[in-house]
N, C-alpha and C positions, 0 to 999 in steps of 0.2 A: 504494500500500500504506500503510495506516495504521500509523504507527510505534508507537503505543500497543498495538495488536493484536499487532504483531510482538514487542514487548517481553513482553507477557503470555504469548504462546505459548512463548517461550523460557524464561520464568520457570517455567512448568509443566514444561517438559522438565528444567530444572535441579533442580526439586524432587524429581523421581521417577526420574531416571536414575542409580541407584546403580551404581557399578562403573566409572566413568570415561567417556571419550569414545565408545568403541564402544557403550556402553549407551544413548547418545542415538539410535542408528539406528532402533530400532523406533518411537520417537516421531516422528522425522523422516519416516519412511515413512507414518505415520499422517497427518502434516501434508500430505504430498503427495497423499493421498487426499481431503483436505478442501479444498484450495486449488488453483486452476488455475495459479497462478504458480510452482508447484514440481512437478517430475516426478521419478519414481524414478531416472531416468537422471542427473538433475542431482545427486542425492544421491551416487550412485556416483562421478561426476566430481569433486565437491567432496571426497569422502572420499579419492580417489586423490591429489589435490593436497595435502590436509591431511596425509596420511601421509608425504609426501615433503618437507613444509615443517617448519622448526623450530617447536617449541611443542606445546601440548596439542592432540590430535586433535579433541576435541569443540569446543574454542574455535575452532580453525582452520576446521572444517567449518561451524559456525554463522556465523562471520564471512562466509564465502563465500556461504552461503545468504541471509544478511541482505543482502549486496550484490546478489544476484540479485533479491531482493524489492523493495529500496528504495534501491539505489545506496550511496553512501558513508554516509549517515545510517543505513541498515539494517545496514551492516557494523560500525557502532559499537554500535547498539542491541541487535542479536541476541546478541552475546557478553556484553554487560552483563546482559541478561536471564538468560542461562544461568548466569552466575557469581553473581548477586545472592543466590539462595537459599543457595548454598554458603557465602558469606561470613557471612550472618546465622546460619545453622545452626552453623557452626564456632565462631563467637564464643559463642553460647549454650551449645553442648555443652561447649566447653572450660571454661566457668565451672561448669557443673553436674556434669560427669562426674567431676571430682576429688572431689566430695562423695559421689558414688554409685558409686565405682570398684568396690566389692565387692558391689553390689546384684545379686541374682540376676535380677531382672526386666530390668535394663539389659543384663546379659550375655546373657540370653535373646533380647532384641531384636536385638542384634548378631549372635548365632548365626543368627537367622532372616533377617537381611539378606544374609548371605553367599550362600546359595543363590539369593536373588532377583537379586543382582548377577551370579552365574554364568549364570542363565537369560537375563538381558538381553544379556549379552555373547555367549552362544552363539547367541541369536536373531539378533543383529547379524552374527555371523560367517557363519551360514547364508544370511542375506539378501544379504550382499556376495558370497558364493560364487555364489549363483544369478544375481545381476545380472552378475557378471563372466564366468561360464562357460556360461550358458544363455540362450537367447532364446526367449521365448514365441511370437513371430511366426514364427520358423523352424519350430518344432514344429507349429504350426497348418498351415503350408503343406505340410510333409512328411507329416503324418498318422501318424507313427510316434514312439514315445517318445524315441528317441535323436536324432531329427532336429533338435531344438532346441539340441543342444550346439554351442558355438562351438569347433570342434576345434583351431584354432591356439592359442586361449587355454588350452584344457584341456591341451594338450601343453606349452605354455610353463609353465603352473602346475606340472605334474608334474615337469618338469625343474628348475625353480627350487626347488620343495619338496625334491627329492632333494639338490640342491646345498647348500641351507641345512642340511639334516639331517646331511649327510656332512661338509662342509667347515668349517662354523661360522665363516665369515668375518664381517666387519663388515656390518651390514644395508645400508649404502650401496652395497656391491659388488653386491648383488642388485637394488637399485633401479636402478642404472646398467645392469646387464645386461638387466633387463626393459625399460628405456627403449630401449636399442639394439635389442633383439629386436623391440619394437613398431614401430620405424621400418623395420627390415628386412622384417618380415612384413606391414607395412601395417595394423597393428591400429589 
C-alpha cells in the first residue's frame, strides 16, 4: 500500500466528514468499494474496537484501518491524514471567525452544515445497524426478506437498547454485558 495514497484518502475523509467520527463511515465504506485491501466487515470490526477503546472514534477507526492497509506506518499515516484538515481549518477559522462573528453568510453556512452532519451520522448509524444485525448472504440463501436477520444479534441489541433506555447506567456496563453475551452466545 502506498503511504502517500493512504494519507491522501484520509485527508479527503477529514475534509468532508462533518459531525465527528461516525460521519467518517460513509467515506470508509466508499473506500472499501474502491480498494481490495478493505472490506465492509473490516470497517465494522474496526468500529467495534474503536468504540470500546479510549479516544476519538474516527481517529481510532482510521488508525486500525491504516494498520490493516500498511502495518505500523499506515497506523501512523491514516490518522495524521484524517486530522490534518481539521487542524488547518480550525486555525484558519479561529482567526477569521472572530472578524465575521455577526456575518449572516457565515451563520448561514453553519446552519447548512448542521443538517449535513446529521445526515452523515444517520447514514453511518444505519450502515452499522445493517452490518451488525443483517447478513446479505443469509437473505440470499433463505429467499425471504427476514431470512437475513442475525437473530441472536437482533435480540441482544433489543435487550441492550431497552436496558440502556431504562437503567441509564455507565456505557461501560453495557459494553461489558455485550462482550459477555457475545462469548456466551458464540457471536
